N, C-alpha and C positions, 0 to 999 in steps of 0.2 A: 715144868717147875725146876728141873735140874739146872737150867741156865740162869736161874734167879740170881746167884752170886756174881755172875759175869756181866749181866746187862748194865748195871750201873757204870761199869768201866767202859764197855764197848759202845753203849748208846745212851745219850742223855735222857731219853724218855723211858729207859728200862725201869728205873725206880718207880716211876708213875704207874707203869703197867703192872709191876709186881705188887705195888700197894693196892691197886685196884683188884687184883686177883685174890689177895688175902682178905679183902673186905667184901668179897662177893657174897658171902653168906649173910653179912650184916645188912646188905642192901637188897636182899631178895624180896623183902616186903615192899620196897619202894620201886621195884622194876616196872609195874604197870603204869604208875604215874609218870615215870621218866620216858617210857615209850610214847605215852600220849603227848607229852611235851615235845618229844622229838618229832612226832608226826605233825603236830601243830607248827613247830618251827620250820619243817620242810615246806609246808604250804605258804608260810609267811616269806620264806626265802624265794619261792617262785614269784610271789607278788613283788618282792623287793627287786628282783632282776628287772622287771618291767618298769618299776618306778624309780630306780636308781637311789635306793636308800643309803647304801654305803657298804663297805667291805666288812666293817666290824659287825653290823647286824646280821649280815649273811653268814659270817663265820660262826656266830653264836647259834643261829637257827639251824644250820646244816650239820653241826657237830653231833655225831652219834656216840662220842666217847663218854663214858661215865664221868660224873663230876668227881674231880680229884682235888688235891690241895692247891694245884696251880691253875686248873681250868674251871674251877667252880664259879657259877654265875648265880647271883642272888635273885630272889623272886621279884624284888622291886625293880632291878635293872631289866629283867625279862618283861615285866609289865610296861615299863617305859618304852622298850623297844617295840612291843606289840602295839602300844598306843600310837607311836610314830608311824609304824607300818599301816595301821588302820586308817590314820588320817591321810597318809599319802595315797593309799588305795582308793579311798573315797574321792579324793581330788582327781585321781586319774580316771576313775570309772564314771563319775557323775560330773559332767561338765555343764554348768549352768549357762544357758544361752542368754546373753545380754540383749536388751532391746536394740534394734538397729539405730544407727546414728541418723538423726533427722536430716533430710536433705533440704537445701534451700528451695523455695518455690520457683518453678520454671517461669521464666519471663516470656510473656506472650510475644511472638514474633509479629512485628507490624511492618506493613509495606511503607513505602516512602510517602504515599498519599495519606495513610493513616497517621504517620509521624507528623506530617505537616498539619493535619487537622487537629491533632492533639496539642501541638505547640500553639496554634491559633486560639484554641479554647482557653489555654492558660493565659494567653495575652489578653483575651477579652475580659476574663475575670479580673486580672490585674488592673486593666484600664478602668473597669467599672468601679472597683473599690477605691482607687486613687481619685477618680472624679467625684465620687460620693463624699470623700473627705476633703476635697478641694486641694489635693496634692498632685494633680496630674501635670507633670513637667513638660516643657516644650519638646525635649528630645524624644521622650517616650511617645508623646502624641504624634510627632512627626513620623516616627518609625511605624506606629500602628496605621497611620494614614497611608503610608507608602506600601506596606506589606499586606494589609487587609482591606482597607476601605477603597483604595484606588482600583485594585483589580475587580472588586465586587460591583462597583457602581455601574459600569457598562452592561453587566449581566442583568442588573435590575432594570436599567433603562430599556433593555431589549424586551422585557416582559410587559412594558407599558403599551406597546404597539402590536396589533394583530398581524400586520404584514411582515414585521421584522421577526416575529417569534413563531408564527403558525407553521411555516414551512419546516423549521427545525424541530419543533415539538411534535407536530402531527403528521409530518411528511405529506403535505398536500400535493396532489397530482395537478395536471394542467386544468382539469375541470373543477378543482376545488374540493375533491373528495379526500377524506382523511384515510391514510394508509395505516395508521396506528392510533390507539386511544390510550394514552398513558394515564395512570391514576395519580401521578405526582410529577413535580418538576424534576427532570434529570439534568443536573448541571453540577459538575464537580466543584466549581468555584463557589457556587451558592451553598452547596452542602458541606463546605469545610467548617463553617462556624454556626453555632446555634442562635447567635444574636450579635448585633453590633454594639450593644450597650446603650445606655440612655443618651450619652453625649453624641455618638456618631449616628444613632438612629435619627435624631433631630437634624443632623447635618445631611443625611441621605434624603430624608423627606423634603427638606428645603431644596436640595439640588434637583429633585424629581417633581417639583411643583405640587407637593402634597401637603404642605402646611397651610393652616388657616388662622385667621385672627382668633384669639382666645377670648372673645367677648362672652361666649357661651360656656366657657370652661367651668365656672362655678356651678352653673345649673347642671351640667353633665356630671360633675362630681357628686352633687347631692342626689340625683336620681340613681346613680350607680350604687351609692351607699344605701339608699333605701331598698333597692333590689337585693343587695347583699344581706340586709337585716331581715327582709321578708322571707328569704330562702332559709333562714335560721342556720346559716353557715358559721362555724366556729372560726374566729380569726386566728391565724397561725403566724409565727415569726417567719417561717419560710413558706410563702404562699404556693399553692398548687394551681396548675392551669385549669383544672376542672372546677375550681371554686371561684374563679375570676369572672367578673361580668364586664360587659362593654355597653356603651350607650351610643345610639345612632339617631340621626335625623336626616331627612332628605327631601328633595323636591324633584319630581320626575314629570316630564312632558311627553306624552305619547305621540305617535305619528298622526293620529286623528285630532290632536289638539287637547285631549283630556289632560287635566292637571292632577297629579297625585302628590299630596303633601304628607310627609311623615314627620310629625313635630317632636315626638318623644317616644323612644323605644329602647328600653334596656333588653339586652340579649345575653343568653348564657352559653353554656358549653353544649354544642351539638344541636342547635335549634333550627338551622336552615337546611334547605335542600342543596344537594351538590350540583355543581355546574362545571362543565369540562374546561371552561375558559378561566376559572379561578382554581388552580390546582395547589395543593399543599406541598411543602418541602419536608422530606423525611430526614431528620437529623437526630440520631440516638433513639428516637421513638416516634410514633405517629402523632402528628400535630394537626390533623385535618379538622378536629372538633374544637379548636380554640375559638373563643368568643369573638375576637376581632374579625376573623374570616367568616364566622356565622352571621355577623351583623351585615356584612356586605352581600352575602348570599340571600339574606332575607329581603334586601333591596330589590334584587332581580326577580323576586316572585311577583312583583307588581307590574311588570312589563311583559309584553309578548315576546316569545322566543322564536326565532327563525328555525324551521325544521331542518334545513340543509346545513347551515353553519352552527346551529345549536347555541347561538349567541343572541344578543338583543337585536331586534329587527331594525332595519335602517329607518332613520327619521326620529327615533326616540332619543331624548336628551335629558340631562338631569345633573344634579349635584348631590353629594352625600357628605355627611360629617360623622366621624367615628371617634369616640373617646375611649381610650384603653386605660384601665385601672392599673396596668403594670407595663413595664418596658416590653414592646412587642418583640417576639422572636423573629427569626429569619423567615419562617413560614408566613407569619402574619404580615411582615413587611413586604414580602413578595406578593401576597394576596392584594394588598393595597395598590401595588403596581399593576397587577393583572386586571383590576376592576375596570380600567379604561379600554381594555382590548376586547 
């Protein structure tokens, strides 16, 4: 205390320290509160160092000097500083995880054959819609004929002859025995499209000598409609293959001269027996039970089958008519071609 008169001259903070010592007795009752505030300020200062609050808040929190006339801090300012530190601490310690950014769906990698088949499918749908509305232009029709119909027609004509298709499909040896027994037609060109559409199906049937005079068309429509009503099937805007019926009639002459006449026969989905010479085509799904193919298989049940070739015995002849209530798919179209082999 002897240096008390000298400090204000020698040190600018001397007066502050002297005043603090003189009022020590007055503040003795407030010492515990200030110590607690100083301890709390030290903790906040450590947090402020990690969060980067600022130099001013750090200086206020770490100061252990008693409050004087020049360094006094009000309680409101201390509360504001504590609130800012608390908010910064919570933001630093509690990091909310945002949901991950949704990624776009992965595109399925397609081979060149799959890309070609997909393009042909879109072309078939476009040609079918334009033909239905009478807007099929010459350029599009010519392009479809060149890219789809022309490569397919020779493959369908191959299926009409047993000699032309048996060796490739069944790998016949010199004695005529089958080295393989496929369950469907394996042909990449045939399997590219699910149908030719209404327009080009008629063109293909005409080129393969599969069209007949439509004198019996009205009767076939009526009988197919009656079978549809009898089965109590609900009509849909987008028909399903399992709900479609086919009508057939035929005349078969056996080897011994017996005559079998089939005047009127509606057939449904999956009614006939399978035959190795009338194989389905797999495009997107199984098409073996379609009513057009089943109508042809039911025809073969009336003739004798050769055990070695598993086809119709030599000497049997006949004709068959089939009416389809919907545009035939590629499997039904190929079955109509295979019926003669």
